[in-house]
Backbone as CSV, one residue per row, in Angstrom:
resi,resn,N_x,N_y,N_z,CA_x,CA_y,CA_z,C_x,C_y,C_z
1,UNK,107.302,-29.913,-1.380,106.883,-30.692,-0.230,108.116,-31.152,0.531
2,UNK,108.069,-31.207,1.836,109.220,-31.653,2.612,109.514,-33.125,2.342
3,UNK,110.762,-33.495,2.558,111.160,-34.883,2.344,112.449,-35.173,3.065
4,UNK,113.042,-36.319,2.741,114.324,-36.670,3.343,115.286,-37.133,2.261
5,UNK,116.557,-36.834,2.476,117.610,-37.220,1.540,117.889,-38.705,1.740
6,UNK,117.747,-39.490,0.671,118.018,-40.925,0.783,119.301,-41.328,0.064
7,UNK,119.851,-40.439,-0.779,121.119,-40.734,-1.449,121.766,-39.440,-1.914
8,UNK,123.080,-39.395,-1.804,123.883,-38.329,-2.389,124.789,-39.028,-3.391
9,UNK,124.622,-38.709,-4.671,125.280,-39.457,-5.742,126.640,-38.901,-6.147
10,UNK,127.013,-37.734,-5.646,128.287,-37.111,-6.008,129.003,-36.646,-4.743
11,UNK,130.298,-36.423,-4.868,131.087,-35.908,-3.743,131.321,-34.414,-3.930
12,UNK,131.299,-33.675,-2.833,131.629,-32.251,-2.904,133.008,-32.083,-3.515
13,UNK,133.125,-31.101,-4.390,134.398,-30.824,-5.039,134.580,-31.537,-6.362
14,UNK,133.693,-32.477,-6.676,133.842,-33.216,-7.931,133.253,-32.434,-9.096
15,UNK,133.762,-32.732,-10.280,133.272,-32.122,-11.515,132.091,-32.950,-12.006
16,UNK,130.966,-32.301,-12.299,129.785,-33.011,-12.778,129.319,-32.405,-14.093
17,UNK,128.480,-33.152,-14.792,127.923,-32.698,-16.064,126.431,-32.451,-15.919
18,UNK,125.900,-31.592,-16.771,124.458,-31.356,-16.789,123.755,-32.690,-16.987
19,UNK,122.732,-32.945,-16.184,121.982,-34.194,-16.279,122.405,-35.249,-15.279
20,UNK,123.571,-35.078,-14.648,124.003,-36.031,-13.615,123.068,-35.938,-12.410
21,UNK,122.735,-37.085,-11.827,121.925,-37.087,-10.605,122.827,-36.674,-9.448
22,UNK,122.399,-35.666,-8.700,123.181,-35.144,-7.581,122.661,-35.707,-6.263
23,UNK,121.355,-35.605,-6.041,120.732,-36.012,-4.785,119.419,-36.727,-5.098
24,UNK,119.078,-37.724,-4.266,117.776,-38.383,-4.363,117.025,-38.088,-3.069
25,UNK,115.806,-37.565,-3.225,114.966,-37.190,-2.091,113.709,-38.047,-2.106
26,UNK,113.283,-38.497,-0.919,112.019,-39.220,-0.787,110.995,-38.287,-0.160
27,UNK,109.843,-38.186,-0.813,108.735,-37.382,-0.290,107.441,-38.105,-0.619
28,UNK,106.603,-38.281,0.366,105.320,-38.967,0.209,105.497,-40.359,-0.415
29,UNK,106.530,-41.067,0.037,106.844,-42.431,-0.393,107.222,-42.530,-1.872
30,UNK,107.623,-41.407,-2.469,108.103,-41.391,-3.851,109.531,-40.864,-3.863
31,UNK,110.376,-41.460,-4.714,111.755,-41.002,-4.855,111.853,-40.000,-5.998
32,UNK,112.587,-38.914,-5.742,112.778,-37.869,-6.741,114.279,-37.675,-6.946
33,UNK,114.765,-37.976,-8.148,116.172,-37.775,-8.484,116.350,-36.345,-8.963
34,UNK,117.243,-35.620,-8.318,117.485,-34.223,-8.667,118.752,-34.141,-9.507
35,UNK,118.589,-33.693,-10.749,119.691,-33.649,-11.705,120.323,-32.261,-11.761
36,UNK,121.601,-32.244,-12.093,122.317,-30.980,-12.262,121.808,-30.276,-13.520
37,UNK,121.431,-29.007,-13.413,120.970,-28.280,-14.598,122.120,-27.804,-15.490
38,UNK,123.329,-27.733,-14.915,124.512,-27.261,-15.645,125.723,-28.097,-15.235
39,UNK,126.785,-27.985,-16.008,128.049,-28.649,-15.667,128.876,-27.737,-14.771
40,UNK,129.740,-28.337,-13.944,130.623,-27.554,-13.092,131.084,-28.344,-11.887
41,UNK,131.692,-27.644,-10.941,132.169,-28.258,-9.703,131.071,-28.121,-8.655
42,UNK,130.744,-29.236,-7.981,129.594,-29.264,-7.078,130.013,-29.144,-5.616
43,UNK,129.190,-28.450,-4.851,129.319,-28.397,-3.390,127.999,-28.923,-2.834
44,UNK,128.033,-30.102,-2.212,126.829,-30.712,-1.654,126.599,-30.147,-0.257
45,UNK,125.363,-29.724,0.023,125.039,-29.063,1.287,124.201,-29.927,2.220
46,UNK,123.890,-31.159,1.813,123.064,-32.059,2.625,123.737,-33.419,2.731
47,UNK,123.248,-34.227,3.670,123.741,-35.595,3.870,122.562,-36.549,3.884
48,UNK,122.844,-37.824,3.662,121.803,-38.847,3.734,121.149,-38.784,5.114
49,UNK,119.821,-38.818,5.121,119.067,-38.763,6.369,118.573,-37.377,6.737
50,UNK,119.127,-36.340,6.097,118.683,-34.972,6.390,117.239,-34.773,5.948
51,UNK,116.490,-34.026,6.746,115.147,-33.599,6.360,115.306,-32.297,5.577
52,UNK,114.622,-32.190,4.447,114.733,-30.994,3.615,113.360,-30.361,3.419
53,UNK,113.384,-29.056,3.185,112.153,-28.276,3.039,112.009,-27.791,1.597
54,UNK,110.826,-27.334,1.277,110.567,-26.735,-0.026,111.488,-25.528,-0.210
55,UNK,112.083,-25.405,-1.393,112.972,-24.297,-1.766,114.329,-24.329,-1.063
56,UNK,114.650,-25.380,-0.310,115.956,-25.479,0.341,117.023,-25.783,-0.700
57,UNK,118.167,-25.128,-0.597,119.290,-25.386,-1.493,119.995,-26.654,-1.016
58,UNK,120.117,-27.642,-1.904,120.729,-28.920,-1.554,122.170,-29.014,-2.038
59,UNK,122.494,-28.279,-3.100,123.848,-28.284,-3.654,124.042,-27.006,-4.463
60,UNK,125.305,-26.630,-4.615,125.657,-25.485,-5.460,126.624,-25.976,-6.523
61,UNK,126.506,-25.413,-7.713,127.391,-25.787,-8.814,128.062,-24.522,-9.335
62,UNK,129.388,-24.554,-9.371,130.161,-23.424,-9.902,130.875,-23.885,-11.162
63,UNK,130.943,-22.993,-12.147,131.653,-23.353,-13.381,133.084,-22.960,-13.337
């Protein structure tokens, strides 16, 4: 479901661990914390206030 980015919890280029919250999205008045599935260096592709769509890539993680 479409939503909006209400928080970005990490900075692009930072090292993150699996389970770290990367982005928080609000959809239908509910907040959804999106966690990293793997550890690695993150590239965030969205900013607070951005509208996001279903299946949109919000961040990339490279090991």
